C-alpha positions as CSV (number, residue, x, y, z in Angstrom):
1,M,186.8,-10.1,42.7
2,E,190.3,-11.1,42.8
3,R,191.7,-13.2,40.0
4,L,192.3,-16.7,41.3
5,R,196.1,-17.4,41.9
6,Q,197.9,-20.4,40.3
7,D,198.0,-22.2,43.7
8,G,194.4,-21.3,44.3
9,P,191.8,-24.2,44.6
10,P,189.8,-24.5,41.1
11,L,187.4,-26.7,43.0
12,I,186.1,-26.7,46.5
13,G,183.6,-29.7,47.2
14,P,181.0,-29.2,44.4
15,Y,181.7,-25.6,43.8
16,A,183.7,-24.1,40.9
17,V,185.7,-21.1,42.0
18,L,185.6,-18.0,40.1
19,G,187.9,-15.7,42.2
20,G,189.1,-14.6,45.5
21,L,187.2,-12.1,47.9
22,D,190.2,-10.6,49.5
23,E,193.0,-8.6,48.0
24,E,196.2,-10.4,47.8
25,H,198.2,-8.2,50.2
26,E,195.3,-8.3,53.2
27,R,195.0,-12.3,53.2
28,R,197.8,-12.7,55.9
29,R,195.4,-10.4,58.1
30,T,192.2,-12.5,57.2
31,P,191.2,-15.2,59.5
32,E,190.1,-17.2,56.6
33,R,190.7,-17.8,52.8
34,R,187.4,-16.9,51.1
35,Y,186.7,-17.4,47.7
36,I,183.3,-16.7,45.4
37,A,182.3,-19.8,43.7
38,R,179.5,-21.4,41.7
39,A,177.6,-24.7,42.1
40,A,178.0,-27.1,39.3
41,D,174.5,-26.3,37.9
42,G,175.4,-22.8,37.5
43,R,172.2,-21.5,39.4
44,R,173.9,-20.5,42.7
45,T,176.8,-18.4,43.5
46,V,178.3,-18.9,47.1
47,L,181.1,-17.8,49.3
48,V,183.3,-20.6,50.2
49,H,185.5,-20.3,53.2
50,L,188.8,-22.4,54.2
51,P,191.2,-22.2,57.1
52,H,194.6,-20.9,56.5
53,P,197.4,-23.5,56.2
54,G,198.6,-24.4,59.9
55,I,195.2,-23.8,61.7
56,D,193.8,-26.7,63.5
57,P,191.2,-28.1,61.0
58,V,189.4,-29.7,63.8
59,R,189.1,-26.7,65.6
60,W,188.1,-24.6,62.9
61,A,185.5,-26.8,61.3
62,A,184.0,-26.9,65.1
63,E,183.7,-23.1,64.8
64,A,182.0,-23.1,61.4
65,E,179.5,-25.9,62.8
66,A,178.9,-23.6,65.9
67,A,178.0,-20.8,63.2
68,R,176.0,-22.6,61.2
69,R,173.8,-23.2,64.5
70,L,173.5,-19.5,65.3
71,S,170.5,-17.1,64.4
72,V,172.2,-13.6,65.1
73,P,170.8,-10.8,63.1
74,G,174.1,-9.0,61.4
75,F,176.2,-12.3,61.7
76,A,176.8,-13.8,58.2
77,S,174.6,-17.1,57.8
78,V,176.3,-20.3,57.4
79,T,174.5,-22.8,55.5
80,E,176.6,-25.8,54.7
81,V,179.6,-27.1,56.6
82,T,181.9,-29.9,55.8
83,G,184.4,-31.2,58.5
84,T,185.5,-34.4,56.5
85,D,187.2,-33.0,53.5
86,V,190.7,-32.0,53.7
87,P,190.8,-28.9,54.4
88,P,187.3,-28.6,55.8
89,W,185.2,-25.6,54.3
90,Y,181.8,-23.8,54.9
91,V,179.5,-21.7,52.6
92,T,177.6,-18.5,53.1
93,P,175.4,-17.1,50.6
94,Y,176.8,-14.5,48.2
95,T,175.5,-11.1,47.6
96,P,178.0,-8.4,46.3
97,V,180.2,-7.5,49.5
98,L,183.5,-6.0,50.3
99,P,185.5,-6.6,53.1
100,L,186.3,-3.4,55.0
101,P,189.9,-3.1,53.9
102,A,188.6,-3.3,50.2
103,V,185.8,-0.6,51.0
104,L,188.8,1.7,52.1
105,A,190.7,1.1,49.1
106,A,187.7,1.7,46.9
107,H,186.7,5.0,48.5
108,G,190.5,5.9,48.5
109,G,191.2,6.4,52.2
110,P,189.3,6.4,55.6
111,L,185.5,6.5,55.5
112,P,183.4,9.7,56.2
113,E,182.8,10.1,60.2
114,P,179.1,9.6,59.6
115,V,179.4,6.5,57.7
116,V,181.9,5.3,60.3
117,R,179.4,6.0,63.1
118,V,176.3,4.1,61.2
119,L,178.6,1.3,60.6
120,G,179.8,1.0,64.2
121,A,176.1,1.1,65.5
122,A,175.0,-1.7,63.1
123,L,178.0,-4.1,64.3
124,A,177.6,-3.1,67.9
125,G,174.0,-3.9,67.6
126,A,174.7,-7.2,66.2
127,L,177.2,-7.9,68.8
128,A,174.6,-6.9,71.7
129,A,172.0,-9.3,70.0
130,A,174.9,-12.1,70.0
131,H,176.0,-11.4,73.7
132,A,172.3,-11.4,74.8
133,Q,172.1,-14.9,73.7
134,G,175.6,-15.8,75.6
135,V,177.4,-15.8,72.1
136,T,180.9,-14.2,71.8
137,H,182.0,-13.6,68.2
138,A,185.4,-14.0,68.7
139,G,186.8,-12.7,65.5
140,V,185.9,-9.2,65.0
141,S,188.5,-7.4,62.7
142,P,188.5,-5.3,59.5
143,A,188.6,-8.4,57.5
144,A,185.6,-9.8,59.2
145,V,183.3,-7.0,58.3
146,L,181.7,-7.5,54.8
147,L,179.8,-4.6,53.8
148,G,177.1,-4.4,51.0
149,V,174.3,-2.0,49.9
150,D,172.0,-3.5,52.9
151,G,174.8,-2.6,55.6
152,P,177.4,-5.0,57.1
153,S,177.7,-8.3,58.2
154,L,180.2,-10.2,60.5
155,A,181.9,-13.2,59.0
156,C,185.2,-15.0,60.6
157,F,183.1,-16.4,63.6
158,G,185.4,-18.2,66.2
159,A,188.8,-17.1,64.7
160,V,190.3,-16.5,68.0
161,R,189.2,-19.9,69.3
162,A,190.1,-21.5,66.2
163,V,193.7,-20.3,66.3
164,A,194.6,-21.7,69.7
165,P,192.6,-23.2,72.8
166,D,192.3,-21.2,75.9
167,G,195.5,-21.0,77.9
168,E,197.6,-20.8,74.7
169,R,199.1,-17.5,73.4
170,R,197.6,-16.3,70.2
171,L,200.0,-13.7,69.1
172,G,201.9,-14.3,65.9
173,S,199.1,-16.1,64.1
174,P,198.8,-15.1,60.4
175,A,195.2,-15.6,60.8
176,L,194.5,-13.0,63.1
177,D,195.1,-8.9,63.0
178,P,197.2,-8.4,66.1
179,G,195.7,-4.8,66.5
180,C,192.2,-6.3,66.8
181,L,193.2,-8.9,69.6
182,A,192.1,-8.0,73.2
183,P,195.2,-8.2,75.6
184,E,193.4,-10.9,77.5
185,Q,192.8,-13.0,74.6
186,A,196.3,-12.4,73.3
187,E,197.7,-14.2,76.4
188,G,195.2,-17.2,75.9
189,G,192.2,-15.9,77.8
190,R,188.8,-17.3,77.2
191,P,187.2,-15.1,74.4
192,R,184.3,-13.0,76.2
193,P,182.0,-10.2,74.9
194,L,184.3,-7.2,76.0
195,G,187.0,-8.8,73.8
196,D,184.4,-8.5,71.0
197,V,184.2,-4.8,72.0
198,Y,187.8,-4.2,71.8
199,G,187.8,-5.9,68.2
200,L,185.1,-3.5,67.3
201,G,187.2,-0.4,68.8
202,A,189.9,-1.7,66.3
203,V,187.6,-1.8,63.5
204,L,186.1,1.7,64.0
205,A,189.5,3.2,64.5
206,Y,190.6,1.4,61.0
207,A,187.7,2.8,59.4
208,S,188.3,6.3,60.6
209,T,192.0,6.1,60.0
210,G,193.3,3.4,57.7
211,H,195.0,1.4,60.8
212,T,193.8,-0.5,63.9
213,V,196.1,1.2,66.3
214,P,196.0,5.0,65.6
215,E,197.1,7.8,67.8
216,R,194.0,9.2,69.6
217,E,194.4,12.5,67.9
218,E,194.0,11.0,64.6
219,L,190.5,10.0,65.3
220,P,187.5,12.2,64.5
221,V,186.6,14.2,67.6
222,S,183.2,12.8,67.8
223,L,184.6,9.2,67.8
224,R,187.6,9.6,70.1
225,G,185.8,8.7,73.3
226,P,183.8,5.8,72.2
227,V,187.0,4.2,70.4
228,T,189.5,5.0,73.1
229,A,187.0,3.3,75.6
230,C,186.7,0.0,73.3
231,L,190.6,-0.1,73.1
232,A,191.1,0.2,77.0
233,R,193.4,-2.6,77.9
234,D,191.5,-3.3,81.1
235,A,188.2,-5.0,80.1
236,A,186.3,-3.8,82.9
237,R,186.7,-0.1,81.3
238,R,185.3,-1.0,78.0
239,P,181.4,-0.2,77.5
240,S,179.1,-3.0,76.7
241,A,178.3,-3.6,72.9
242,A,174.7,-2.4,73.6
243,D,175.7,0.7,75.2
244,L,178.2,1.3,72.3
245,A,175.4,0.8,69.8
246,A,173.4,3.3,71.8
247,L,176.0,6.0,72.1
248,L,176.9,5.6,68.1
249,A,173.4,5.8,67.0
250,A,172.7,9.1,68.8
251,H,174.0,12.3,66.8
252,G,177.2,13.4,68.4
253,T,177.4,16.6,70.1
254,G,181.1,17.5,69.4
255,P,182.9,19.3,66.9
256,R,183.4,17.7,63.7
257,T,186.9,17.4,61.9
258,T,187.2,19.2,58.6
259,A,188.2,17.2,55.4
260,Q,191.5,17.9,54.1
261,P,191.6,19.1,50.7
262,S,193.5,16.1,49.4
263,A,191.0,13.7,51.0
264,P,188.5,11.6,48.8
265,T,185.3,13.2,48.1
266,P,182.7,12.1,51.1
267,T,179.8,12.0,48.6
268,V,177.6,9.2,50.0
269,I,174.6,7.4,48.3
270,D,171.9,6.5,50.7
271,T,171.0,2.7,49.7
272,R,167.9,0.8,50.9
273,R,169.3,0.8,54.4
274,F,172.8,2.1,54.8
275,P,174.8,5.1,53.5
276,L,177.8,4.1,51.2
277,P,180.4,6.3,49.6
278,A,179.5,6.7,45.8
279,R,182.9,4.8,45.0
280,V,182.0,1.8,47.3
281,V,178.8,1.4,45.4
282,A,180.6,1.5,42.0
283,A,183.1,-1.3,43.6
284,L,180.2,-3.5,44.5
285,A,178.5,-3.0,41.0
286,R,181.8,-3.9,39.3
287,Q,182.1,-7.1,41.5
288,S,178.5,-8.1,40.7
289,A,179.2,-7.5,37.0
290,D,182.4,-9.7,37.1
291,V,180.8,-12.6,39.0
292,L,177.9,-12.5,36.4
293,V,180.3,-13.0,33.4
294,A,182.9,-15.2,35.1
295,L,183.7,-18.5,34.1
296,P,185.3,-21.1,36.3
297,P,188.9,-22.6,35.2
298,A,188.8,-24.9,32.3
299,H,189.9,-27.8,34.3
300,A,187.2,-27.0,36.8
301,R,184.5,-27.0,34.3
302,K,185.8,-30.2,32.8
303,A,185.9,-31.7,36.2
304,G,182.4,-30.7,36.7
305,Q,180.9,-32.3,33.7
306,P,178.5,-35.3,34.3
């Protein structure tokens, strides 16, 4: 949990802010401003999401409301939306989670190839379920991936649509990671399922190498084919999310790359359903402990008194 900055909101609606979810240097590439907050009665901790300054609040709130109506396994569940406050905000339940950039920071570098494969299969499965319902996520990026002990979930639903309507160029927005934006969406095209696949390819590249636009040779051998296919500029050459999920779930048959001596230890802990590097498990435990003992700012506590 990141310390609340002086310009951060001490209160968002009825929630007292405890701290930020995202590291300060990652906020420009994060589609939303995200805070860990506590209800006035102290009984409930939540994640509160706000738009970046400059994003159309009406369009952003419409995407939040659309997310609230969804029921897609693997998508972050939206439980409360207010489009009337300035700025608008919405709420998702809180469990200890780290955005993917924070996961790599905690681990000390790119994730082990088996972890990336399991991560990709889970995310591709979630997108396949959404696409089968006629839903396009339109916001897949490293910051949109929240990872906890039960596995990943996708947040930041509709970030591409919120930034600009169809027909308007979307490059240069502080709310979008340019490496994750499919070419057709960058030019203003309507977000479609294969644009999600492009974003997922960038996520897997990031998890494997630390950046979203790697050279092909930087990728683990067993992931080069799938990731390169996802990042094809021609959408018709990308796999579907369902095909990608099946491919990643299968055991790789190609040679594995050998870890360099300076690379972080690949020690992985099998949690309830998802294998996590030990350092990531420790970071999640620290966040949980920090939230348990955190007090909101004094002026927020005073404002919340009856």
